[in-house]
DRENGUZA-29119 format. One record per atom (N, C-alpha, C, O): residue number from 0; chain; atom name; y, z, x. Coordinates in Angstrom, 2 decimals, decimal comma. Example, Ala and Ser with C-alpha at 12.3 -4.5 7.8 and 13.67 -1.06 7.14 Angstrom:
% DRENGUZA-29119
+-----+----+----+---------+---------+---------+
:   i : ch : at :       v :       w :       u :
+-----+----+----+---------+---------+---------+
:   0 :  A :  N :   -5,69 :    7,80 :   13,19 :
:   0 :  A : CA :   -4,50 :    7,80 :   12,30 :
:   0 :  A :  C :   -3,30 :    7,80 :   13,20 :
:   0 :  A :  O :   -3,32 :    8,46 :   14,24 :
:   1 :  A :  N :   -2,25 :    7,08 :   12,85 :
:   1 :  A : CA :   -1,06 :    7,14 :   13,67 :
:   1 :  A :  C :    0,03 :    7,87 :   12,90 :
:   1 :  A :  O :    1,14 :    8,04 :   13,41 :
+-----+----+----+---------+---------+---------+
END
This chain:
% DRENGUZA-29119
+-----+----+----+---------+---------+---------+
:   i : ch : at :       v :       w :       u :
+-----+----+----+---------+---------+---------+
:   0 :  A :  N :  -15,53 :    5,81 :   48,63 :
:   0 :  A : CA :  -16,20 :    7,15 :   48,96 :
:   0 :  A :  C :  -16,74 :    7,28 :   47,92 :
:   0 :  A :  O :  -16,33 :    6,92 :   46,82 :
:   1 :  A :  N :  -18,15 :    8,05 :   48,30 :
:   1 :  A : CA :  -19,05 :    8,48 :   47,20 :
:   1 :  A :  C :  -18,89 :   10,01 :   46,80 :
:   1 :  A :  O :  -18,62 :   10,93 :   47,56 :
:   2 :  A :  N :  -19,12 :   10,09 :   45,46 :
:   2 :  A : CA :  -18,75 :   11,75 :   45,00 :
:   2 :  A :  C :  -19,98 :   12,72 :   45,73 :
:   2 :  A :  O :  -21,01 :   12,14 :   46,06 :
:   3 :  A :  N :  -19,89 :   13,94 :   45,94 :
:   3 :  A : CA :  -20,88 :   14,59 :   46,43 :
:   3 :  A :  C :  -22,37 :   14,41 :   46,01 :
:   3 :  A :  O :  -23,34 :   14,29 :   46,77 :
:   4 :  A :  N :  -22,37 :   14,42 :   44,67 :
:   4 :  A : CA :  -23,91 :   14,06 :   44,18 :
:   4 :  A :  C :  -24,42 :   12,90 :   44,57 :
:   4 :  A :  O :  -25,61 :   12,86 :   44,85 :
:   5 :  A :  N :  -23,72 :   11,91 :   44,66 :
:   5 :  A : CA :  -24,31 :   10,49 :   45,07 :
:   5 :  A :  C :  -24,62 :   10,64 :   46,54 :
:   5 :  A :  O :  -25,77 :   10,41 :   46,93 :
:   6 :  A :  N :  -23,66 :   11,03 :   47,41 :
:   6 :  A : CA :  -23,74 :   11,39 :   48,75 :
:   6 :  A :  C :  -25,21 :   12,15 :   48,97 :
:   6 :  A :  O :  -25,95 :   11,62 :   49,79 :
:   7 :  A :  N :  -25,57 :   13,07 :   48,46 :
:   7 :  A : CA :  -26,36 :   14,20 :   48,67 :
:   7 :  A :  C :  -27,75 :   13,21 :   48,08 :
:   7 :  A :  O :  -28,70 :   13,32 :   48,85 :
:   8 :  A :  N :  -28,00 :   12,41 :   47,04 :
:   8 :  A : CA :  -29,10 :   11,65 :   46,73 :
:   8 :  A :  C :  -29,33 :   10,48 :   47,74 :
:   8 :  A :  O :  -30,43 :   10,21 :   48,23 :
:   9 :  A :  N :  -28,10 :    9,79 :   47,99 :
:   9 :  A : CA :  -28,42 :    8,67 :   48,92 :
:   9 :  A :  C :  -29,11 :    9,46 :   50,34 :
:   9 :  A :  O :  -30,19 :    9,02 :   50,75 :
:  10 :  A :  N :  -28,59 :   10,38 :   50,92 :
:  10 :  A : CA :  -29,12 :   11,12 :   52,02 :
:  10 :  A :  C :  -30,48 :   11,66 :   51,74 :
:  10 :  A :  O :  -31,18 :   11,83 :   52,73 :
:  11 :  A :  N :  -31,01 :   11,97 :   50,52 :
:  11 :  A : CA :  -32,37 :   12,22 :   50,37 :
:  11 :  A :  C :  -33,28 :   11,37 :   50,37 :
:  11 :  A :  O :  -34,42 :   11,58 :   50,78 :
:  12 :  A :  N :  -32,69 :    9,94 :   49,72 :
:  12 :  A : CA :  -33,72 :    8,79 :   49,46 :
:  12 :  A :  C :  -33,68 :    8,42 :   51,00 :
:  12 :  A :  O :  -34,76 :    8,02 :   51,43 :
:  13 :  A :  N :  -32,77 :    8,47 :   51,79 :
:  13 :  A : CA :  -32,87 :    7,70 :   53,19 :
:  13 :  A :  C :  -33,77 :    8,60 :   53,98 :
:  13 :  A :  O :  -34,58 :    8,11 :   54,75 :
:  14 :  A :  N :  -33,66 :    9,88 :   53,81 :
:  14 :  A : CA :  -34,82 :   10,86 :   54,69 :
:  14 :  A :  C :  -36,23 :   10,68 :   54,17 :
:  14 :  A :  O :  -37,28 :   10,91 :   54,76 :
:  15 :  A :  N :  -36,05 :   10,20 :   52,89 :
:  15 :  A : CA :  -37,53 :   10,26 :   52,25 :
:  15 :  A :  C :  -38,21 :    8,89 :   52,84 :
:  15 :  A :  O :  -39,40 :    8,77 :   53,14 :
:  16 :  A :  N :  -37,21 :    7,87 :   52,95 :
:  16 :  A : CA :  -37,81 :    6,81 :   53,59 :
:  16 :  A :  C :  -38,18 :    6,77 :   55,00 :
:  16 :  A :  O :  -39,16 :    6,13 :   55,37 :
:  17 :  A :  N :  -37,44 :    7,43 :   55,81 :
:  17 :  A : CA :  -37,57 :    7,76 :   57,26 :
:  17 :  A :  C :  -39,04 :    8,52 :   57,34 :
:  17 :  A :  O :  -39,89 :    8,20 :   58,17 :
:  18 :  A :  N :  -39,21 :    9,50 :   56,44 :
:  18 :  A : CA :  -40,32 :   10,33 :   56,52 :
:  18 :  A :  C :  -41,53 :    9,34 :   56,04 :
:  18 :  A :  O :  -42,61 :    9,45 :   56,61 :
:  19 :  A :  N :  -41,38 :    8,55 :   55,17 :
:  19 :  A : CA :  -42,37 :    7,51 :   54,66 :
:  19 :  A :  C :  -43,06 :    6,44 :   55,79 :
:  19 :  A :  O :  -44,22 :    6,05 :   55,93 :
:  20 :  A :  N :  -41,87 :    6,14 :   56,51 :
:  20 :  A : CA :  -42,21 :    5,42 :   57,72 :
:  20 :  A :  C :  -43,07 :    5,74 :   58,87 :
:  20 :  A :  O :  -43,94 :    5,07 :   59,41 :
:  21 :  A :  N :  -42,52 :    7,25 :   59,17 :
:  21 :  A : CA :  -43,29 :    7,76 :   60,00 :
:  21 :  A :  C :  -44,80 :    8,60 :   59,62 :
:  21 :  A :  O :  -45,57 :    8,84 :   60,55 :
:  22 :  A :  N :  -45,03 :    8,90 :   58,62 :
:  22 :  A : CA :  -46,19 :    9,35 :   58,05 :
:  22 :  A :  C :  -47,50 :    8,51 :   58,33 :
:  22 :  A :  O :  -48,53 :    9,17 :   58,49 :
:  23 :  A :  N :  -47,56 :    7,32 :   58,40 :
:  23 :  A : CA :  -48,93 :    6,81 :   58,65 :
:  23 :  A :  C :  -49,33 :    7,43 :   60,19 :
:  23 :  A :  O :  -50,35 :    8,06 :   60,45 :
:  24 :  A :  N :  -48,32 :    7,09 :   61,09 :
:  24 :  A : CA :  -48,65 :    7,69 :   62,50 :
:  24 :  A :  C :  -49,03 :    8,78 :   62,61 :
:  24 :  A :  O :  -49,82 :    8,84 :   63,55 :
:  25 :  A :  N :  -48,86 :    9,96 :   62,00 :
:  25 :  A : CA :  -48,96 :   11,12 :   61,88 :
:  25 :  A :  C :  -50,69 :   11,23 :   61,22 :
:  25 :  A :  O :  -51,48 :   12,05 :   61,69 :
:  26 :  A :  N :  -50,97 :   10,59 :   60,45 :
:  26 :  A : CA :  -52,36 :   10,68 :   59,52 :
:  26 :  A :  C :  -53,23 :    9,87 :   60,46 :
:  26 :  A :  O :  -54,44 :   10,09 :   60,50 :
:  27 :  A :  N :  -52,74 :    9,08 :   61,11 :
:  27 :  A : CA :  -53,91 :    7,96 :   62,02 :
:  27 :  A :  C :  -54,29 :    8,89 :   63,26 :
:  27 :  A :  O :  -55,45 :    8,69 :   63,61 :
:  28 :  A :  N :  -53,66 :    9,82 :   63,98 :
:  28 :  A : CA :  -53,87 :   10,47 :   64,75 :
:  28 :  A :  C :  -55,26 :   11,34 :   64,63 :
:  28 :  A :  O :  -55,95 :   11,61 :   65,61 :
:  29 :  A :  N :  -55,46 :   11,59 :   63,80 :
:  29 :  A : CA :  -56,79 :   12,34 :   63,44 :
:  29 :  A :  C :  -58,47 :   11,40 :   63,78 :
:  29 :  A :  O :  -59,66 :   11,73 :   63,81 :
:  30 :  A :  N :  -57,83 :   10,36 :   63,94 :
:  30 :  A : CA :  -59,22 :    9,08 :   64,21 :
:  30 :  A :  C :  -59,27 :    9,04 :   65,66 :
:  30 :  A :  O :  -60,14 :    8,24 :   66,03 :
:  31 :  A :  N :  -58,58 :    9,69 :   66,73 :
:  31 :  A : CA :  -58,15 :    9,74 :   68,07 :
:  31 :  A :  C :  -59,45 :   10,44 :   68,87 :
:  31 :  A :  O :  -59,93 :   10,09 :   69,95 :
:  32 :  A :  N :  -59,79 :   11,38 :   68,13 :
:  32 :  A : CA :  -61,06 :   12,43 :   68,34 :
:  32 :  A :  C :  -62,41 :   11,82 :   68,81 :
:  32 :  A :  O :  -63,02 :   11,21 :   67,93 :
:  33 :  A :  N :  -62,93 :   11,88 :   69,93 :
:  33 :  A : CA :  -64,12 :   11,41 :   70,15 :
:  33 :  A :  C :  -65,27 :   12,29 :   70,07 :
:  33 :  A :  O :  -65,51 :   13,13 :   70,94 :
:  34 :  A :  N :  -66,11 :   12,06 :   68,86 :
:  34 :  A : CA :  -67,01 :   13,14 :   68,73 :
:  34 :  A :  C :  -68,43 :   12,72 :   68,83 :
:  34 :  A :  O :  -69,03 :   12,89 :   67,77 :
:  35 :  A :  N :  -69,07 :   12,28 :   69,67 :
:  35 :  A : CA :  -70,21 :   11,73 :   70,18 :
:  35 :  A :  C :  -71,44 :   12,56 :   69,72 :
:  35 :  A :  O :  -72,39 :   12,08 :   69,09 :
:  36 :  A :  N :  -71,32 :   13,76 :   70,09 :
:  36 :  A : CA :  -72,37 :   14,48 :   70,01 :
:  36 :  A :  C :  -71,96 :   15,98 :   70,01 :
:  36 :  A :  O :  -70,91 :   16,27 :   70,58 :
:  37 :  A :  N :  -72,76 :   17,04 :   69,37 :
:  37 :  A : CA :  -72,49 :   18,78 :   69,32 :
:  37 :  A :  C :  -72,27 :   19,21 :   70,60 :
:  37 :  A :  O :  -71,40 :   20,02 :   70,89 :
:  38 :  A :  N :  -73,23 :   18,55 :   71,60 :
:  38 :  A : CA :  -73,22 :   19,35 :   72,91 :
:  38 :  A :  C :  -72,10 :   18,75 :   73,72 :
:  38 :  A :  O :  -71,59 :   19,46 :   74,59 :
:  39 :  A :  N :  -71,73 :   17,73 :   73,56 :
:  39 :  A : CA :  -70,40 :   17,29 :   74,30 :
:  39 :  A :  C :  -69,14 :   18,08 :   73,54 :
:  39 :  A :  O :  -68,29 :   18,65 :   74,23 :
:  40 :  A :  N :  -69,08 :   18,10 :   72,26 :
:  40 :  A : CA :  -67,73 :   19,13 :   71,75 :
:  40 :  A :  C :  -68,06 :   20,61 :   72,04 :
:  40 :  A :  O :  -67,15 :   21,44 :   71,97 :
:  41 :  A :  N :  -69,27 :   20,95 :   72,34 :
:  41 :  A : CA :  -69,52 :   22,43 :   72,82 :
:  41 :  A :  C :  -68,69 :   22,55 :   74,26 :
:  41 :  A :  O :  -67,90 :   23,49 :   74,38 :
:  42 :  A :  N :  -68,82 :   21,82 :   75,11 :
:  42 :  A : CA :  -68,28 :   22,15 :   76,38 :
:  42 :  A :  C :  -67,14 :   21,37 :   76,61 :
:  42 :  A :  O :  -66,75 :   21,17 :   77,76 :
:  43 :  A :  N :  -66,41 :   20,81 :   75,41 :
:  43 :  A : CA :  -65,08 :   20,12 :   75,51 :
:  43 :  A :  C :  -64,89 :   19,24 :   76,49 :
:  43 :  A :  O :  -63,88 :   19,27 :   77,20 :
:  44 :  A :  N :  -66,01 :   18,22 :   76,66 :
:  44 :  A : CA :  -66,00 :   17,29 :   77,89 :
:  44 :  A :  C :  -65,65 :   17,52 :   79,09 :
:  44 :  A :  O :  -65,25 :   16,65 :   79,86 :
:  45 :  A :  N :  -65,81 :   19,00 :   79,44 :
:  45 :  A : CA :  -65,83 :   19,40 :   80,74 :
:  45 :  A :  C :  -66,85 :   19,02 :   81,57 :
:  45 :  A :  O :  -67,71 :   19,90 :   81,63 :
:  46 :  A :  N :  -67,10 :   18,04 :   82,25 :
:  46 :  A : CA :  -68,31 :   17,59 :   83,13 :
:  46 :  A :  C :  -69,43 :   17,38 :   82,14 :
:  46 :  A :  O :  -70,54 :   17,85 :   82,39 :
:  47 :  A :  N :  -69,21 :   16,70 :   81,05 :
:  47 :  A : CA :  -70,10 :   16,21 :   80,09 :
:  47 :  A :  C :  -71,13 :   15,01 :   80,64 :
:  47 :  A :  O :  -72,29 :   14,86 :   80,27 :
:  48 :  A :  N :  -70,50 :   14,31 :   81,48 :
:  48 :  A : CA :  -71,12 :   12,90 :   81,92 :
:  48 :  A :  C :  -72,02 :   13,41 :   83,10 :
:  48 :  A :  O :  -73,03 :   12,79 :   83,46 :
:  49 :  A :  N :  -71,62 :   14,47 :   83,62 :
:  49 :  A : CA :  -72,71 :   14,89 :   84,98 :
:  49 :  A :  C :  -73,77 :   15,77 :   84,40 :
:  49 :  A :  O :  -74,68 :   16,05 :   85,18 :
:  50 :  A :  N :  -73,84 :   16,27 :   83,20 :
:  50 :  A : CA :  -75,12 :   17,04 :   82,55 :
:  50 :  A :  C :  -75,89 :   16,06 :   81,82 :
:  50 :  A :  O :  -75,54 :   15,85 :   80,66 :
:  51 :  A :  N :  -76,87 :   15,42 :   82,30 :
:  51 :  A : CA :  -77,89 :   14,66 :   81,52 :
:  51 :  A :  C :  -78,67 :   14,96 :   80,89 :
:  51 :  A :  O :  -79,82 :   14,60 :   81,14 :
:  52 :  A :  N :  -78,30 :   15,92 :   79,55 :
:  52 :  A : CA :  -79,62 :   16,47 :   79,00 :
:  52 :  A :  C :  -79,83 :   15,97 :   77,72 :
:  52 :  A :  O :  -80,59 :   16,48 :   76,90 :
:  53 :  A :  N :  -78,98 :   14,70 :   77,47 :
:  53 :  A : CA :  -79,36 :   14,34 :   76,09 :
:  53 :  A :  C :  -79,26 :   12,58 :   76,19 :
:  53 :  A :  O :  -78,96 :   12,10 :   77,28 :
:  54 :  A :  N :  -79,51 :   11,75 :   75,13 :
:  54 :  A : CA :  -79,03 :   10,56 :   75,24 :
:  54 :  A :  C :  -77,65 :   10,16 :   75,00 :
:  54 :  A :  O :  -77,28 :    9,05 :   75,37 :
:  55 :  A :  N :  -76,94 :   10,87 :   74,48 :
:  55 :  A : CA :  -75,54 :   10,72 :   74,36 :
:  55 :  A :  C :  -74,61 :   10,52 :   75,40 :
:  55 :  A :  O :  -73,50 :   10,00 :   75,42 :
:  56 :  A :  N :  -75,52 :   11,19 :   76,50 :
:  56 :  A : CA :  -74,78 :   11,13 :   77,93 :
:  56 :  A :  C :  -74,41 :    9,47 :   78,37 :
:  56 :  A :  O :  -73,61 :    9,33 :   79,30 :
:  57 :  A :  N :  -74,78 :    8,60 :   77,92 :
:  57 :  A : CA :  -74,92 :    7,02 :   78,34 :
:  57 :  A :  C :  -73,59 :    6,68 :   77,81 :
:  57 :  A :  O :  -72,90 :    5,87 :   78,43 :
:  58 :  A :  N :  -73,05 :    7,35 :   76,47 :
:  58 :  A : CA :  -71,64 :    6,96 :   75,95 :
:  58 :  A :  C :  -70,61 :    7,33 :   76,77 :
:  58 :  A :  O :  -69,52 :    6,75 :   76,74 :
:  59 :  A :  N :  -70,89 :    8,37 :   77,61 :
:  59 :  A : CA :  -69,46 :    8,93 :   78,58 :
:  59 :  A :  C :  -69,83 :    8,36 :   79,97 :
:  59 :  A :  O :  -68,96 :    7,87 :   80,69 :
:  60 :  A :  N :  -70,74 :    8,41 :   80,23 :
:  60 :  A : CA :  -71,26 :    7,74 :   81,72 :
:  60 :  A :  C :  -72,11 :    6,51 :   81,62 :
:  60 :  A :  O :  -73,29 :    6,83 :   81,54 :
:  61 :  A :  N :  -71,90 :    5,14 :   81,59 :
:  61 :  A : CA :  -72,68 :    4,19 :   81,25 :
:  61 :  A :  C :  -73,06 :    3,71 :   82,51 :
:  61 :  A :  O :  -73,77 :    2,72 :   82,41 :
:  62 :  A :  N :  -72,80 :    4,12 :   83,80 :
:  62 :  A : CA :  -73,41 :    4,06 :   84,99 :
:  62 :  A :  C :  -74,80 :    4,63 :   85,45 :
:  62 :  A :  O :  -75,19 :    4,46 :   86,60 :
+-----+----+----+---------+---------+---------+
END
């Protein structure tokens, strides 16, 4: 049986280890944004492929 200080320390170490293993997934989520052009970001991709007003439309609608 561990004394209270050792139990608290081991609980903190296990918690820190779990958070460390989960952190890379949280940091990588920022790279999932598709930012092709300012005009596409402005209309939040709502019908961006249907409005062919610049060359970046080919990225969203290659057909």
